[in-house]
Z-matrix of the N, CA and C atoms (Angstrom, degrees):
N
C 1 1.467
C 2 1.521 1 109.06
N 3 1.322 2 114.34 1 105.28
C 4 1.438 3 121.49 2 -179.40
C 5 1.485 4 108.74 3 -119.28
N 6 1.306 5 117.20 4 154.32
C 7 1.456 6 122.78 5 178.17
C 8 1.525 7 108.49 6 -82.20
N 9 1.318 8 116.21 7 133.55
C 10 1.399 9 119.21 8 178.96
C 11 1.542 10 108.71 9 -77.17
N 12 1.336 11 118.72 10 159.75
C 13 1.445 12 121.38 11 -175.42
C 14 1.555 13 115.29 12 -58.63
N 15 1.403 14 114.08 13 -25.39
C 16 1.491 15 116.92 14 -177.57
C 17 1.546 16 112.19 15 -85.93
N 18 1.294 17 118.05 16 -16.29
C 19 1.507 18 119.76 17 -174.88
C 20 1.533 19 108.43 18 -99.63
N 21 1.363 20 115.20 19 140.39
C 22 1.488 21 114.94 20 178.94
C 23 1.486 22 110.51 21 -74.94
N 24 1.340 23 116.48 22 150.08
C 25 1.456 24 122.49 23 179.23
C 26 1.510 25 108.70 24 -80.97
N 27 1.335 26 116.97 25 141.81
C 28 1.445 27 118.94 26 178.91
C 29 1.500 28 107.30 27 -111.70
N 30 1.326 29 114.57 28 118.25
C 31 1.428 30 120.90 29 178.34
C 32 1.523 31 107.71 30 -153.80
N 33 1.317 32 117.00 31 139.51
C 34 1.389 33 120.03 32 -176.59
C 35 1.523 34 110.71 33 -87.19
N 36 1.282 35 115.24 34 161.60
C 37 1.473 36 123.37 35 176.71
C 38 1.565 37 111.37 36 -54.92
N 39 1.311 38 113.60 37 -48.38
C 40 1.502 39 118.94 38 179.90
C 41 1.475 40 110.39 39 -60.15
N 42 1.345 41 118.18 40 -42.37
C 43 1.476 42 120.79 41 -178.98
C 44 1.547 43 112.10 42 -65.10
N 45 1.344 44 113.77 43 -35.06
C 46 1.482 45 116.64 44 175.75
C 47 1.515 46 112.41 45 -67.87
N 48 1.378 47 115.78 46 -40.82
C 49 1.472 48 120.11 47 -179.20
C 50 1.505 49 109.51 48 -65.18
N 51 1.323 50 116.22 49 -41.53
C 52 1.536 51 120.86 50 179.08
C 53 1.530 52 109.71 51 -63.76
N 54 1.302 53 118.83 52 -40.05
C 55 1.512 54 122.43 53 179.91
C 56 1.516 55 108.96 54 -65.79
N 57 1.350 56 118.73 55 -45.02
C 58 1.459 57 120.93 56 178.13
C 59 1.550 58 109.89 57 -66.45
N 60 1.291 59 119.11 58 -39.11
C 61 1.408 60 121.79 59 -178.69
C 62 1.559 61 111.22 60 -63.94
N 63 1.353 62 115.21 61 -43.64
C 64 1.449 63 116.87 62 176.73
C 65 1.476 64 113.55 63 -64.98
N 66 1.330 65 115.24 64 -32.86
C 67 1.499 66 119.06 65 179.56
C 68 1.531 67 110.24 66 -70.34
N 69 1.307 68 119.10 67 -26.01
C 70 1.480 69 119.82 68 176.20
C 71 1.532 70 109.21 69 -65.57
N 72 1.353 71 116.36 70 -37.46
C 73 1.438 72 121.33 71 -179.87
C 74 1.551 73 111.72 72 -79.19
N 75 1.318 74 116.69 73 -24.55
C 76 1.449 75 122.34 74 -179.94
C 77 1.508 76 113.12 75 79.62
N 78 1.330 77 116.51 76 22.31
C 79 1.454 78 118.75 77 176.28
C 80 1.548 79 107.87 78 -124.98
N 81 1.294 80 115.76 79 125.34
C 82 1.447 81 122.55 80 -179.27
C 83 1.530 82 107.62 81 -163.49
N 84 1.307 83 116.67 82 132.91
C 85 1.442 84 121.64 83 174.48
C 86 1.516 85 109.96 84 -63.86
N 87 1.324 86 117.65 85 141.51
C 88 1.470 87 119.65 86 177.38
C 89 1.475 88 112.31 87 -56.40
N 90 1.379 89 118.25 88 -44.21
C 91 1.412 90 119.66 89 -179.64
C 92 1.526 91 112.85 90 -60.93
N 93 1.320 92 120.38 91 -39.32
C 94 1.426 93 125.92 92 179.74
C 95 1.535 94 108.00 93 -68.56
N 96 1.273 95 117.44 94 -40.82
C 97 1.495 96 123.62 95 175.37
C 98 1.533 97 112.09 96 -57.61
N 99 1.366 98 116.31 97 -46.93
C 100 1.400 99 121.63 98 -179.54
C 101 1.543 100 111.55 99 -64.35
N 102 1.400 101 113.75 100 -41.21
C 103 1.461 102 119.10 101 175.07
C 104 1.521 103 112.30 102 -60.51
N 105 1.293 104 116.52 103 -39.88
C 106 1.497 105 120.50 104 -178.90
C 107 1.553 106 108.11 105 -66.16
N 108 1.330 107 116.64 106 -41.90
C 109 1.443 108 119.33 107 178.93
C 110 1.508 109 113.09 108 -58.79
N 111 1.344 110 114.30 109 -39.45
C 112 1.453 111 121.44 110 -177.62
C 113 1.568 112 114.17 111 -72.60
N 114 1.400 113 113.39 112 -31.48
C 115 1.434 114 115.99 113 -171.75
C 116 1.545 115 116.33 114 -109.12
N 117 1.303 116 119.31 115 -21.76
C 118 1.464 117 120.47 116 -174.29
C 119 1.503 118 111.98 117 -96.99
N 120 1.262 119 117.30 118 146.85
C 121 1.446 120 125.46 119 178.31
C 122 1.525 121 109.48 120 -80.59
N 123 1.339 122 117.73 121 124.08
C 124 1.458 123 123.05 122 -176.11
C 125 1.581 124 111.47 123 -57.97
N 126 1.344 125 116.28 124 -34.79
C 127 1.516 126 119.60 125 -178.90
C 128 1.549 127 109.64 126 -67.40
N 129 1.360 128 113.91 127 -38.82
C 130 1.446 129 115.52 128 177.25
C 131 1.493 130 113.22 129 -66.03
N 132 1.310 131 116.22 130 -40.12
C 133 1.504 132 119.93 131 175.09
C 134 1.547 133 112.95 132 -59.42
N 135 1.313 134 115.04 133 -42.79
C 136 1.456 135 118.46 134 179.10
C 137 1.587 136 110.24 135 -65.83
N 138 1.297 137 116.42 136 -42.83
C 139 1.472 138 118.76 137 178.39
C 140 1.525 139 113.12 138 -63.81
N 141 1.336 140 116.40 139 -44.92
C 142 1.484 141 121.16 140 175.56
C 143 1.504 142 111.06 141 -60.74
N 144 1.316 143 114.88 142 -43.15
C 145 1.473 144 120.30 143 178.78
C 146 1.481 145 114.81 144 -61.57
N 147 1.284 146 117.68 145 -38.23
C 148 1.442 147 123.26 146 177.93
C 149 1.544 148 112.68 147 -68.50
N 150 1.379 149 112.72 148 -40.52
C 151 1.453 150 115.72 149 175.03
C 152 1.508 151 111.75 150 -68.56
N 153 1.300 152 119.30 151 -37.72
C 154 1.463 153 122.40 152 178.42
C 155 1.537 154 109.98 153 -63.27
N 156 1.321 155 117.79 154 -41.18
C 157 1.463 156 121.23 155 178.18
C 158 1.531 157 110.11 156 -63.00
N 159 1.306 158 116.61 157 -43.55
C 160 1.442 159 120.88 158 -179.09
C 161 1.536 160 110.10 159 -64.36
N 162 1.295 161 119.26 160 -42.19
C 163 1.451 162 122.33 161 177.07
C 164 1.501 163 111.98 162 -64.21
N 165 1.306 164 117.41 163 -40.47
C 166 1.471 165 124.77 164 179.30
C 167 1.518 166 110.58 165 -64.62
N 168 1.339 167 116.59 166 -44.40
C 169 1.506 168 120.32 167 179.81
C 170 1.534 169 108.46 168 -68.03
N 171 1.283 170 115.18 169 -44.46
C 172 1.509 171 118.36 170 177.97
C 173 1.486 172 111.66 171 -57.59
N 174 1.366 173 117.88 172 -43.33
C 175 1.452 174 121.66 173 179.55
C 176 1.607 175 110.57 174 -62.77
N 177 1.341 176 112.56 175 -41.58
C 178 1.496 177 115.37 176 178.39
C 179 1.532 178 111.03 177 -64.19
N 180 1.331 179 118.93 178 -42.03
C 181 1.452 180 120.92 179 177.37
C 182 1.455 181 112.03 180 -61.60
N 183 1.340 182 117.12 181 -42.12
C 184 1.520 183 119.02 182 178.84
C 185 1.560 184 110.16 183 -65.53
N 186 1.331 185 116.94 184 -38.54
C 187 1.467 186 120.14 185 179.00
C 188 1.492 187 111.92 186 -62.45
N 189 1.375 188 115.19 187 -45.13
C 190 1.473 189 119.77 188 -178.86
C 191 1.561 190 109.89 189 -65.45
N 192 1.350 191 117.28 190 -42.13
C 193 1.462 192 117.05 191 176.47
C 194 1.463 193 112.83 192 -63.70
N 195 1.370 194 119.39 193 -36.51
C 196 1.439 195 122.13 194 179.28
C 197 1.521 196 110.86 195 -66.44
N 198 1.358 197 115.35 196 -41.13
C 199 1.506 198 119.49 197 -179.48
C 200 1.557 199 108.34 198 -68.67
N 201 1.256 200 118.45 199 -41.08
C 202 1.437 201 123.34 200 -176.48
C 203 1.542 202 112.24 201 -66.55
N 204 1.324 203 118.90 202 -29.75
C 205 1.439 204 122.22 203 177.94
C 206 1.554 205 113.31 204 -86.93
N 207 1.335 206 116.41 205 -13.37
C 208 1.414 207 118.67 206 -178.46
C 209 1.535 208 114.09 207 -84.23
């Protein structure tokens, strides 16, 4: 069951965040991956991915600053 090019893909924000989170760890069932491809909007995935990277880098910077001052 795949979305045709003319129909909008229906995927929630939470589902997109979960898909991006699992991709950060690199573990995902193939069936769940195929389901995500069929239902999620690629632009939403890119946007959530960029936000997740920014949060991750920010957390690393804060951790390094905290360790350096300790």
